[in-house]
Each structure stands twice: as structure tokens, then as C-alpha cells.
C-alpha positions as CSV (number, residue, x, y, z in Angstrom):
1,X,-17.4,9.7,-3.5
2,X,-19.4,8.8,-0.3
3,X,-19.0,10.4,3.1
4,X,-15.6,9.5,4.6
5,X,-15.4,10.1,8.4
6,X,-12.5,7.9,9.3
7,X,-9.5,6.5,7.4
8,X,-11.1,3.0,7.8
9,X,-13.8,4.3,5.4
10,X,-11.3,4.6,2.6
11,X,-11.1,1.7,0.1
12,X,-7.4,2.2,-0.3
13,X,-6.8,1.7,3.4
14,X,-8.9,-1.6,3.3
15,X,-6.9,-2.7,0.2
16,X,-3.6,-1.9,1.9
17,X,-4.7,-3.9,4.9
18,X,-5.4,-7.0,2.8
19,X,-2.0,-6.5,1.1
20,X,-0.2,-6.2,4.5
21,X,-1.8,-9.5,5.6
22,X,-0.8,-11.1,2.3
23,X,2.8,-9.9,2.9
24,X,3.0,-11.4,6.4
25,X,1.5,-14.6,5.2
26,X,3.8,-14.9,2.2
27,X,7.0,-14.1,4.1
28,X,6.3,-15.3,7.6
29,X,8.7,-18.2,7.2
30,X,11.2,-16.4,5.0
31,X,14.7,-16.9,6.4
32,X,16.2,-13.9,4.5
33,X,15.5,-11.5,7.4
34,X,16.7,-8.4,5.6
35,X,14.3,-9.0,2.7
36,X,11.4,-9.9,5.0
37,X,12.0,-6.8,7.1
38,X,12.1,-4.6,4.0
39,X,9.0,-5.9,2.3
40,X,7.0,-5.9,5.6
41,X,8.1,-2.3,6.5
42,X,7.1,-1.1,2.9
43,X,3.7,-2.8,3.3
44,X,3.0,-1.4,6.7
45,X,4.2,2.0,5.4
46,X,1.4,2.0,2.9
47,X,-1.3,1.6,5.6
48,X,0.4,4.0,8.1
49,X,0.8,6.8,5.6
50,X,-2.8,6.6,4.5
51,X,-4.1,6.7,8.1
52,X,-1.6,9.4,9.2
53,X,-2.3,11.6,6.2
54,X,-6.0,11.3,6.7
55,X,-5.6,12.5,10.3
56,X,-3.7,15.6,9.2
57,X,-5.3,19.0,9.0
58,X,-5.5,19.5,5.2
59,X,-6.0,17.8,1.9
60,X,-2.6,19.0,0.8
61,X,-1.0,17.2,3.8
62,X,-3.1,14.1,3.0
63,X,-1.9,14.1,-0.6
64,X,1.7,14.3,0.6
65,X,1.2,11.3,2.8
66,X,-0.6,9.5,-0.1
67,X,2.4,10.1,-2.3
68,X,4.6,8.4,0.2
69,X,2.2,5.6,0.5
70,X,2.1,5.2,-3.3
71,X,5.9,5.0,-3.3
72,X,5.9,2.3,-0.7
73,X,3.3,0.4,-2.8
74,X,5.8,0.6,-5.8
75,X,8.4,-0.8,-3.5
76,X,6.2,-3.7,-2.5
77,X,5.4,-4.4,-6.1
78,X,9.1,-4.5,-7.0
79,X,9.9,-6.7,-4.0
80,X,7.5,-9.4,-5.3
81,X,9.6,-9.5,-8.5
82,X,12.7,-10.2,-6.3
83,X,10.8,-12.7,-4.2
84,X,9.7,-14.6,-7.4
85,X,13.3,-14.5,-8.8
86,X,14.7,-15.9,-5.5
87,X,11.9,-18.5,-5.3
88,X,10.6,-17.1,-2.0
89,X,7.1,-17.2,-3.6
90,X,5.7,-18.9,-6.7
91,X,4.9,-17.1,-9.9
92,X,1.1,-17.3,-9.3
93,X,1.3,-15.6,-5.9
94,X,3.9,-13.0,-7.1
95,X,1.6,-12.0,-10.1
96,X,-1.5,-11.8,-7.9
97,X,0.3,-9.6,-5.3
98,X,1.8,-7.3,-8.0
99,X,-1.7,-6.9,-9.6
100,X,-3.2,-6.1,-6.3
101,X,-0.5,-3.6,-5.6
102,X,-0.9,-2.0,-9.0
103,X,-4.6,-1.6,-8.4
104,X,-3.8,0.0,-5.0
105,X,-1.2,2.4,-6.7
106,X,-3.9,3.4,-9.3
107,X,-6.5,3.9,-6.6
108,X,-4.2,6.1,-4.5
109,X,-3.4,8.1,-7.6
110,X,-7.1,8.6,-8.3
111,X,-7.7,9.8,-4.7
112,X,-4.8,12.2,-5.0
113,X,-6.4,13.7,-8.2
114,X,-9.7,13.9,-6.5
115,X,-8.2,15.8,-3.5
116,X,-6.8,18.4,-5.8
117,X,-10.3,19.3,-7.0
118,X,-12.6,18.4,-4.1
119,X,-12.6,18.6,-0.4
120,X,-12.6,15.2,1.4
121,X,-12.4,16.3,5.0
């Protein structure tokens, strides 16, 4: 892994940023405000927990926040099933977003493993 000085250097943060922008684009006109609020909060939680955890004092704390972020990503993935079932988004978009989210989940998990073994910051 290359040198990481700021959370913006993390690929998982950049991936989560793209996902959040997708969420806002996909549900910007959604009239189910409870659904819209839930999915956007879960998406933002992914980014926020990555950045907050990175700025903590230890890799153990960072792993804790990554674990929360990973859970929020699972929630987003699930919400896209609901969105598809309710015809808020089409199947193609839903599948694409679930695949992106699963790659993010896998990448967060890989970083968590890495942090158990190595020092990142």
C-alpha cells in the first residue's frame, strides 16, 4: 500500500464519494421522503465514518469506524433492492449500484485486515 497522508488518499473514500453522488442523483426526485432520507444518510455515513476513523488516534479506532462504514454500505446495498422493487430505479441502475457497493464492502474489509497486521498512520 502506498503512502496515505489524508483520508482523501484512500481509494475506499473515493469510491464512497462516487456512491454518495450516485445516491443523490438516483433519488433526488424521489417523493418517498422517508426512503430518500434513509438511503442518503446511509451513503453519507460511509464517507463520514471513513474520514472520521482515519482522523482518530489509532488503527484500532480506525477499524471500528471502518466497521460502521461497512455496515452502512450493506444498508445502501439493501436499499437498492427496495428501490428496484418499488420502481424508484430501474434494474440496470440497481444492479450497478449494488455491485459498486459490494466492491466497496470488500475493499473496506480488505483495509480492515491490513490494519490488523500493518500500521497505516
